[in-house]
C-alpha positions as CSV (number, residue, x, y, z in Angstrom):
1,M,-35.3,-17.8,-16.0
2,V,-32.8,-15.0,-16.2
3,K,-29.2,-16.2,-16.6
4,K,-27.0,-15.4,-13.7
5,L,-24.0,-13.1,-14.3
6,R,-20.7,-14.8,-13.7
7,V,-18.7,-12.5,-11.4
8,G,-15.0,-13.2,-11.0
9,V,-14.0,-12.2,-7.5
10,L,-10.2,-11.6,-7.8
11,F,-8.2,-11.7,-4.6
12,G,-4.8,-12.3,-3.0
13,G,-1.9,-11.0,-5.0
14,K,1.8,-10.1,-4.5
15,S,1.1,-7.1,-2.3
16,A,2.0,-6.9,1.5
17,E,-1.8,-6.5,1.9
18,H,-2.4,-10.1,0.7
19,E,-4.2,-11.2,3.9
20,V,-6.4,-8.2,4.0
21,S,-7.5,-9.0,0.4
22,L,-8.5,-12.5,1.5
23,R,-10.7,-11.2,4.3
24,S,-12.4,-8.7,2.0
25,A,-13.0,-11.3,-0.7
26,R,-14.5,-13.8,1.8
27,S,-17.0,-11.2,3.0
28,I,-18.0,-10.2,-0.6
29,I,-18.5,-13.9,-1.6
30,E,-20.6,-14.6,1.5
31,A,-22.8,-11.5,1.0
32,I,-23.2,-11.4,-2.8
33,D,-26.7,-11.9,-4.1
34,K,-26.7,-15.5,-5.2
35,R,-30.0,-15.0,-7.1
36,R,-28.4,-12.7,-9.5
37,F,-24.7,-13.7,-9.6
38,E,-22.6,-16.8,-9.9
39,V,-19.3,-16.4,-8.1
40,V,-16.1,-17.4,-9.8
41,P,-13.3,-17.2,-7.2
42,I,-9.9,-16.3,-8.8
43,G,-7.0,-16.4,-6.4
44,I,-3.6,-14.9,-7.1
45,D,-0.8,-16.4,-4.9
46,R,2.2,-14.5,-3.5
47,H,4.2,-15.3,-6.6
48,G,1.6,-13.8,-9.0
49,R,0.2,-17.1,-10.3
50,W,-3.5,-17.1,-11.0
51,Y,-5.8,-20.0,-10.1
52,L,-9.4,-20.9,-10.6
53,D,-10.0,-21.3,-6.9
54,E,-13.2,-23.4,-7.0
55,K,-12.3,-25.3,-3.8
56,Q,-11.3,-21.9,-2.2
57,A,-7.9,-23.2,-1.1
58,L,-6.3,-19.8,-1.7
59,L,-9.3,-18.0,-0.2
60,A,-8.9,-19.9,3.1
61,G,-5.5,-18.5,3.7
62,P,-2.1,-17.8,2.3
63,V,-0.4,-20.9,0.9
64,D,3.2,-21.4,-0.3
65,S,2.6,-24.2,-2.8
66,P,0.1,-24.2,-5.6
67,P,-3.4,-25.4,-4.6
68,A,-4.9,-28.5,-6.2
69,T,-6.8,-26.5,-8.8
70,A,-6.4,-25.1,-12.3
71,E,-3.7,-22.5,-12.9
72,V,-5.2,-20.0,-15.4
73,S,-4.5,-16.9,-17.4
74,L,-6.9,-14.2,-18.5
75,Q,-7.4,-13.9,-22.3
76,Q,-9.7,-12.3,-24.7
77,R,-11.6,-14.9,-26.7
78,S,-14.3,-14.1,-29.3
79,G,-14.5,-10.5,-28.1
80,S,-15.0,-11.3,-24.4
81,G,-12.8,-12.3,-21.5
82,A,-12.2,-15.9,-20.5
83,L,-10.2,-17.8,-18.0
84,V,-7.9,-20.2,-19.9
85,S,-6.2,-23.2,-18.4
86,L,-2.4,-22.9,-18.7
87,Q,-2.1,-26.7,-18.8
88,S,-4.5,-27.3,-21.7
89,N,-4.9,-23.8,-23.2
90,V,-8.6,-24.5,-23.1
91,P,-11.1,-22.0,-21.8
92,V,-12.5,-22.9,-18.4
93,G,-15.2,-20.3,-18.2
94,D,-16.3,-16.8,-19.4
95,L,-16.6,-13.9,-17.1
96,D,-19.3,-11.2,-17.3
97,V,-17.7,-8.9,-14.8
98,V,-14.7,-8.9,-12.4
99,F,-14.7,-7.6,-8.8
100,P,-11.1,-6.9,-8.0
101,V,-10.5,-7.2,-4.3
102,L,-6.7,-6.6,-4.5
103,H,-5.4,-4.1,-2.0
104,G,-2.1,-2.4,-2.7
105,P,0.4,-2.7,-5.6
106,F,-0.3,-5.2,-8.4
107,G,-4.0,-4.8,-8.0
108,E,-5.1,-1.4,-6.7
109,D,-2.6,0.6,-8.8
110,G,-4.0,0.2,-12.3
111,T,-2.0,-2.8,-13.3
112,V,-4.9,-5.3,-13.1
113,Q,-7.3,-2.7,-14.3
114,G,-5.2,-2.4,-17.5
115,L,-5.2,-6.1,-18.0
116,L,-9.0,-6.3,-17.6
117,K,-9.5,-3.5,-20.1
118,L,-7.3,-5.3,-22.6
119,A,-9.3,-8.5,-22.0
120,G,-12.6,-6.6,-22.6
121,I,-14.1,-7.5,-19.3
122,P,-16.1,-5.0,-17.2
123,F,-14.7,-4.5,-13.7
124,V,-15.7,-2.9,-10.4
125,G,-13.9,0.3,-9.4
126,S,-11.7,2.9,-10.9
127,G,-9.9,2.5,-14.3
128,V,-6.2,2.6,-14.9
129,L,-5.7,6.4,-14.3
130,G,-7.9,6.7,-11.2
131,S,-6.4,3.6,-9.7
132,A,-2.8,4.7,-10.4
133,V,-3.1,8.2,-8.9
134,G,-5.2,6.9,-6.0
135,M,-2.4,4.5,-5.1
136,D,0.5,6.9,-5.3
137,K,0.3,9.2,-2.3
138,D,2.9,11.6,-3.8
139,V,1.0,12.1,-7.1
140,M,-2.3,12.1,-5.4
141,K,-1.4,14.8,-3.0
142,R,0.1,17.0,-5.8
143,L,-3.2,16.7,-7.8
144,L,-5.3,17.5,-4.8
145,R,-3.1,20.5,-4.0
146,D,-3.3,21.8,-7.5
147,A,-7.1,21.5,-7.3
148,G,-7.1,23.7,-4.2
149,I,-8.1,20.8,-1.9
150,P,-6.3,21.1,1.5
151,I,-3.7,18.4,2.3
152,A,-1.0,18.0,4.9
153,P,2.4,19.5,3.8
154,F,4.8,16.8,2.8
155,Y,8.2,15.9,1.2
156,T,8.8,13.1,-1.2
157,I,12.0,11.2,-0.7
158,T,13.7,8.7,-3.2
159,P,16.7,6.5,-2.6
160,E,19.1,8.8,-4.4
161,S,18.1,11.7,-2.1
162,D,20.1,12.7,1.0
163,V,17.5,11.0,3.2
164,E,18.8,12.3,6.6
165,S,19.1,15.9,5.3
166,M,15.5,15.8,3.9
167,V,14.2,14.3,7.1
168,R,15.9,17.0,9.1
169,T,14.4,19.7,6.8
170,A,11.0,18.2,7.3
171,I,11.4,18.3,11.1
172,T,12.5,21.9,10.9
173,E,9.5,22.9,8.8
174,F,6.8,20.6,10.1
175,G,7.9,20.0,13.6
176,L,7.4,16.7,15.5
177,P,5.7,14.3,15.5
178,L,5.5,13.6,11.8
179,F,4.5,10.6,9.6
180,I,6.6,8.6,7.3
181,K,4.8,6.4,4.7
182,P,5.6,4.3,1.6
183,A,4.1,6.2,-1.3
184,N,2.4,3.1,-2.8
185,L,0.8,1.0,-0.1
186,G,-2.2,0.9,2.1
187,S,-3.6,-0.6,5.3
188,S,-1.0,1.4,7.2
189,V,1.7,-1.1,6.2
190,G,5.1,0.5,6.6
191,I,3.8,3.7,8.2
192,S,5.3,5.1,11.3
193,K,4.8,8.1,13.5
194,A,8.1,9.7,14.6
195,H,8.6,11.8,17.7
196,T,12.4,12.1,17.3
197,L,15.0,12.3,14.5
198,A,16.1,8.8,15.3
199,E,12.5,7.5,15.0
200,A,12.1,9.4,11.7
201,L,15.2,7.9,10.2
202,A,14.2,4.4,11.3
203,G,10.7,5.0,9.9
204,A,12.3,6.0,6.6
205,R,14.3,2.8,6.4
206,E,11.2,0.8,7.1
207,A,9.2,2.6,4.5
208,F,11.9,2.0,1.9
209,D,11.4,-1.7,2.5
210,Y,8.0,-1.5,0.9
211,D,8.5,1.2,-1.8
212,T,11.2,3.1,-3.8
213,K,9.5,6.4,-2.9
214,I,8.4,7.5,0.5
215,I,6.7,10.6,1.9
216,V,7.4,12.5,5.1
217,E,4.3,14.4,6.2
218,K,3.3,16.9,8.7
219,Y,1.1,15.7,11.6
220,I,-2.4,17.1,11.5
221,P,-4.2,17.2,14.8
222,G,-7.9,16.6,14.7
223,K,-10.6,13.9,14.3
224,E,-9.9,11.1,11.9
225,I,-12.8,11.0,9.5
226,E,-13.6,8.6,6.7
227,C,-16.3,9.0,4.0
228,S,-17.4,6.4,1.4
229,V,-18.2,7.4,-2.2
230,L,-20.3,5.5,-4.7
231,G,-21.0,6.1,-8.3
232,N,-19.6,7.0,-11.7
233,R,-20.3,10.3,-13.3
234,N,-22.7,11.4,-10.5
235,P,-21.1,10.0,-7.3
236,V,-22.7,10.3,-3.9
237,A,-21.1,10.3,-0.5
238,S,-22.1,8.4,2.6
239,L,-22.5,9.7,6.1
240,P,-18.9,10.2,7.5
241,G,-17.5,8.1,10.3
242,E,-14.9,8.8,12.9
243,I,-12.0,6.6,13.9
244,K,-10.6,6.9,17.4
245,P,-7.4,4.8,17.6
246,T,-6.4,3.6,21.1
247,D,-2.7,3.7,20.1
248,E,-0.6,6.4,18.4
249,F,-2.4,6.1,15.1
250,Y,-4.7,3.8,13.1
251,S,-2.1,1.1,12.4
252,Y,-2.3,-2.2,10.6
253,K,-2.6,-3.9,14.0
254,A,-5.5,-1.6,15.0
255,K,-7.3,-2.2,11.8
256,Y,-7.1,-6.0,11.5
257,L,-5.5,-7.7,14.5
258,D,-6.6,-5.9,17.7
259,E,-10.4,-5.8,18.2
260,N,-9.8,-3.0,20.7
261,G,-7.4,-1.1,18.4
262,A,-9.8,1.6,17.6
263,E,-13.3,2.9,18.3
264,L,-15.4,3.4,15.2
265,I,-18.1,6.1,15.6
266,I,-20.7,5.7,12.8
267,P,-22.0,8.2,11.9
268,A,-19.4,10.6,13.2
269,D,-20.5,12.8,16.2
270,I,-19.9,16.1,14.5
271,E,-22.0,19.1,13.6
272,E,-24.3,18.9,10.6
273,K,-22.4,21.7,8.8
274,H,-19.2,19.6,9.0
275,T,-21.0,16.5,7.9
276,E,-22.2,18.2,4.7
277,A,-18.8,19.8,4.1
278,I,-17.0,16.5,4.4
279,R,-19.4,14.8,2.0
280,A,-18.9,17.5,-0.5
281,V,-15.1,17.3,-0.2
282,A,-15.2,13.5,-0.6
283,V,-17.2,13.8,-3.9
284,R,-14.8,16.5,-5.1
285,V,-11.7,14.3,-4.4
286,F,-13.4,11.4,-6.1
287,K,-13.9,13.5,-9.3
288,V,-10.5,15.3,-9.2
289,L,-8.7,11.9,-9.0
290,C,-10.8,10.4,-11.9
291,C,-12.2,7.7,-9.6
292,A,-15.1,5.4,-10.6
293,G,-17.4,2.9,-8.8
294,L,-16.2,3.3,-5.3
295,A,-13.6,5.0,-3.1
296,R,-13.1,5.8,0.6
297,V,-11.8,9.3,1.3
298,D,-9.9,9.8,4.5
299,M,-9.7,13.2,6.1
300,F,-9.0,15.2,9.3
301,L,-11.4,17.5,10.9
302,T,-9.2,20.1,12.6
303,P,-10.2,21.8,15.9
304,D,-11.0,25.0,14.1
305,G,-13.4,23.1,11.7
306,G,-11.0,22.8,8.8
307,I,-11.0,19.8,6.5
308,V,-7.6,18.3,5.5
309,V,-7.6,15.3,3.1
310,N,-5.3,12.5,4.0
311,E,-5.7,10.0,1.2
312,V,-8.2,8.1,-1.0
313,N,-8.5,4.3,-1.3
314,T,-9.9,3.1,-4.6
315,I,-10.3,-0.5,-3.3
316,P,-10.9,0.0,0.4
317,G,-11.2,-2.8,2.9
318,F,-14.4,-4.7,2.3
319,T,-14.7,-7.0,5.4
320,D,-18.0,-7.0,7.1
321,I,-16.5,-4.6,9.8
322,S,-14.6,-2.4,7.3
323,M,-15.5,1.3,7.2
324,Y,-16.6,1.5,3.6
325,P,-19.5,-0.9,3.8
326,K,-20.3,0.1,7.4
327,L,-20.7,3.7,6.4
328,W,-23.1,2.8,3.6
329,E,-25.0,0.6,6.0
330,A,-25.5,3.6,8.2
331,S,-26.5,5.6,5.1
332,G,-29.2,3.1,4.2
333,I,-27.5,0.7,1.8
334,G,-26.9,-2.8,3.1
335,Y,-23.8,-4.9,2.3
336,T,-25.5,-7.2,-0.3
337,E,-27.2,-4.3,-2.0
338,L,-23.9,-2.4,-2.0
339,V,-22.1,-5.2,-3.8
340,S,-24.9,-5.4,-6.4
341,R,-24.8,-1.6,-7.0
342,L,-21.0,-1.8,-7.5
343,I,-21.4,-4.5,-10.1
344,D,-24.1,-2.6,-11.9
345,L,-21.9,0.5,-12.0
346,A,-19.1,-1.5,-13.5
347,L,-21.5,-2.8,-16.3
348,E,-22.8,0.7,-16.8
349,R,-19.4,2.2,-17.3
350,F,-18.3,-0.6,-19.6
351,E,-21.3,-0.1,-21.9
352,E,-20.6,3.6,-22.0
353,E,-17.0,3.1,-23.0
354,K,-17.9,0.4,-25.5
355,R,-19.9,3.0,-27.5
356,L,-16.7,5.1,-28.1
357,K,-15.2,4.9,-31.5
358,T,-11.9,2.9,-31.9
359,S,-11.2,3.9,-35.5
360,F,-11.2,7.0,-37.6
361,Q,-12.0,7.5,-41.2
362,G,-11.2,11.1,-42.4
């Protein structure tokens, strides 16, 4: 009998996207192939404490006090990664691979990826660099612009800036409406669409509640298109899907709270030439930003047939109704198979990196 691989599903975290992470993790744990994998739930509470969540107390929903389970740390033991009890300093289980389902800062931004690399554990998704640039909308957009990939014009604002002056400049150059976003967050948290100067300044104040750097971005009319990417060195793109929000934009409420917040058209009702162009752009974005494993690339298809990249998500929402798995389902890869492929890609990349030399003898 082949030994099952122990897969640590890492969820929760200190991000404002904590609840989204729980929903994604529950879907992955439910769908994972139990014949191949043994699931090890690892929950991170809002204070950043790690728990071996065997009874799934953290997974069930956010809690303020520690659950009745072992608080653990991640350490490298005998050349491999292990969960170690903080109370006894005794290992409570090895991990063959980790599936981080941490959306937003302290999970999607390269921090956890660096920890896992130091611990010598394979993990699903992009490495430190791809995760960091994928999280930071300012850096991401500059890299895409330098690569010749169309993006919406934007300004980056920091607290020491003359915020009102820069917002006024953006309105003069971009017109209204425009978008204000925290640079390092996802799930539309802290994002606003401004139709007036007053709304733009209020949006900037809200965005600064979530990040020390915000972007003010030109509004791009057109269809909102999302495309899923899967792979390492030779990634492939799914069929694209279209999002039709019923409100001003695809907000947090529309994504997760209001079942009628948006219409998801999968696959997108667009011409074949646009479908292929979108898939090609998605793969190019994936490569330019040094992504691995998975990513969802969000774009606009403008009325004249142009493609403008909005952003990339290196750990996209993974609930059973999220666009990333739904797009792959429409492209012929079911949820359970998709999870298996992502774990296999993580192991493949780890073995490739393990062959690299770590010392030099001249």
